[in-house]
NUDREN-505733 format. One record per residue (C-alpha): residue number from 1; residue in one letter; x, y, z. Coordinates in Angstrom, 1 decimal, padded with zeros to 4 digits, always signed. Example, Ala and Ser with C-alpha at 12.3 -4.5 7.8 and 13.67 -1.06 7.14 Angstrom:
@k->1&r->A&X->+012.3&Y->-004.5&Z->+007.8
@k->2&r->S&X->+013.7&Y->-001.1&Z->+007.1
This chain:
@k->1&r->M&X->-017.2&Y->+091.7&Z->+078.0
@k->2&r->R&X->-016.7&Y->+093.3&Z->+074.7
@k->3&r->K&X->-017.3&Y->+091.3&Z->+071.5
@k->4&r->N&X->-013.8&Y->+091.9&Z->+070.4
@k->5&r->Q&X->-012.3&Y->+090.5&Z->+073.6
@k->6&r->Q&X->-014.6&Y->+087.5&Z->+073.5
@k->7&r->H&X->-013.6&Y->+086.9&Z->+069.9
@k->8&r->R&X->-009.9&Y->+087.0&Z->+070.7
@k->9&r->K&X->-010.3&Y->+084.6&Z->+073.6
@k->10&r->Q&X->-012.2&Y->+082.2&Z->+071.3
@k->11&r->E&X->-009.5&Y->+082.5&Z->+068.7
@k->12&r->A&X->-006.9&Y->+081.6&Z->+071.3
@k->13&r->L&X->-008.8&Y->+078.5&Z->+072.4
@k->14&r->I&X->-009.2&Y->+077.4&Z->+068.8
@k->15&r->S&X->-005.5&Y->+077.9&Z->+068.1
@k->16&r->L&X->-004.6&Y->+075.9&Z->+071.2
@k->17&r->G&X->-006.9&Y->+073.1&Z->+070.1
@k->18&r->V&X->-005.3&Y->+073.0&Z->+066.6
@k->19&r->V&X->-001.8&Y->+072.9&Z->+068.1
@k->20&r->L&X->-002.7&Y->+070.1&Z->+070.5
@k->21&r->R&X->-004.5&Y->+068.1&Z->+067.7
@k->22&r->H&X->-001.6&Y->+068.4&Z->+065.3
@k->23&r->R&X->+000.8&Y->+067.2&Z->+068.0
@k->24&r->R&X->-001.5&Y->+064.3&Z->+068.9
@k->25&r->I&X->-001.8&Y->+063.3&Z->+065.2
@k->26&r->E&X->+002.0&Y->+063.5&Z->+064.8
@k->27&r->L&X->+002.3&Y->+060.9&Z->+067.6
@k->28&r->A&X->-000.4&Y->+058.8&Z->+066.1
@k->29&r->L&X->-002.4&Y->+058.9&Z->+069.3
@k->30&r->T&X->-006.1&Y->+058.8&Z->+069.7
@k->31&r->Q&X->-008.0&Y->+061.3&Z->+071.8
@k->32&r->D&X->-008.8&Y->+058.4&Z->+074.1
@k->33&r->E&X->-005.1&Y->+057.6&Z->+074.6
@k->34&r->V&X->-004.3&Y->+061.2&Z->+075.3
@k->35&r->G&X->-007.2&Y->+061.4&Z->+077.7
@k->36&r->K&X->-006.1&Y->+058.3&Z->+079.6
@k->37&r->A&X->-002.5&Y->+059.5&Z->+079.8
@k->38&r->A&X->-003.6&Y->+062.8&Z->+081.1
@k->39&r->G&X->-006.3&Y->+061.5&Z->+083.4
@k->40&r->L&X->-009.1&Y->+063.1&Z->+081.4
@k->41&r->H&X->-012.1&Y->+061.8&Z->+079.6
@k->42&r->R&X->-011.9&Y->+061.5&Z->+075.8
@k->43&r->T&X->-014.8&Y->+064.0&Z->+075.4
@k->44&r->Y&X->-012.8&Y->+066.6&Z->+077.4
@k->45&r->V&X->-009.9&Y->+066.2&Z->+075.0
@k->46&r->T&X->-012.3&Y->+066.6&Z->+072.1
@k->47&r->D&X->-013.7&Y->+069.8&Z->+073.6
@k->48&r->V&X->-010.2&Y->+071.2&Z->+074.1
@k->49&r->E&X->-009.2&Y->+070.4&Z->+070.6
@k->50&r->N&X->-012.3&Y->+072.1&Z->+069.3
@k->51&r->G&X->-011.7&Y->+075.2&Z->+071.3
@k->52&r->L&X->-014.7&Y->+074.6&Z->+073.5
@k->53&r->R&X->-012.9&Y->+074.4&Z->+076.8
@k->54&r->N&X->-010.7&Y->+076.9&Z->+078.6
@k->55&r->V&X->-008.4&Y->+074.5&Z->+080.3
@k->56&r->S&X->-006.6&Y->+075.2&Z->+083.6
@k->57&r->F&X->-002.8&Y->+075.6&Z->+083.7
@k->58&r->L&X->-002.5&Y->+072.3&Z->+085.6
@k->59&r->T&X->-004.7&Y->+070.5&Z->+083.1
@k->60&r->L&X->-002.7&Y->+071.9&Z->+080.2
@k->61&r->I&X->+000.5&Y->+070.6&Z->+081.8
@k->62&r->R&X->-001.1&Y->+067.1&Z->+082.1
@k->63&r->I&X->-002.0&Y->+067.3&Z->+078.4
@k->64&r->A&X->+001.5&Y->+068.4&Z->+077.4
@k->65&r->N&X->+003.0&Y->+065.5&Z->+079.3
@k->66&r->A&X->+000.6&Y->+063.1&Z->+077.6
@k->67&r->L&X->+001.7&Y->+064.5&Z->+074.3
@k->68&r->Q&X->+005.4&Y->+064.2&Z->+075.3
@k->69&r->C&X->+005.9&Y->+067.9&Z->+074.6
@k->70&r->P&X->+007.2&Y->+070.8&Z->+076.7
@k->71&r->L&X->+004.4&Y->+073.2&Z->+077.7
@k->72&r->S&X->+006.6&Y->+076.1&Z->+076.4
@k->73&r->L&X->+006.5&Y->+074.6&Z->+072.9
@k->74&r->I&X->+002.7&Y->+074.3&Z->+073.0
@k->75&r->I&X->+002.3&Y->+077.9&Z->+074.1
@k->76&r->G&X->+004.8&Y->+079.1&Z->+071.5
@k->77&r->D&X->+003.1&Y->+077.2&Z->+068.7
@k->78&r->T&X->-000.3&Y->+078.5&Z->+069.9
@k->79&r->E&X->+000.9&Y->+082.1&Z->+069.9
@k->80&r->N&X->+002.4&Y->+081.6&Z->+066.4
@k->81&r->H&X->-000.7&Y->+079.8&Z->+065.0
@k->82&r->K&X->-002.4&Y->+081.5&Z->+062.1
@k->83&r->E&X->-005.8&Y->+080.3&Z->+060.7
């Protein structure tokens, strides 16, 4: 894989993590609370927020539900996120 492609993928995962973290903080939830609500371990949520995991579509839906947020909003915010 080209470095540029890998870099864009990493940026996308980081943007997703930032969006999810902001939403979690807006709701005053801990990573543990989000994890439990989504059926995930806290460390998995941490990894997602830090852009270290490429989550599956179904897992992203579970996280969106735990954050009481439509998946479309998370995707849109991720696409519009600027560092």
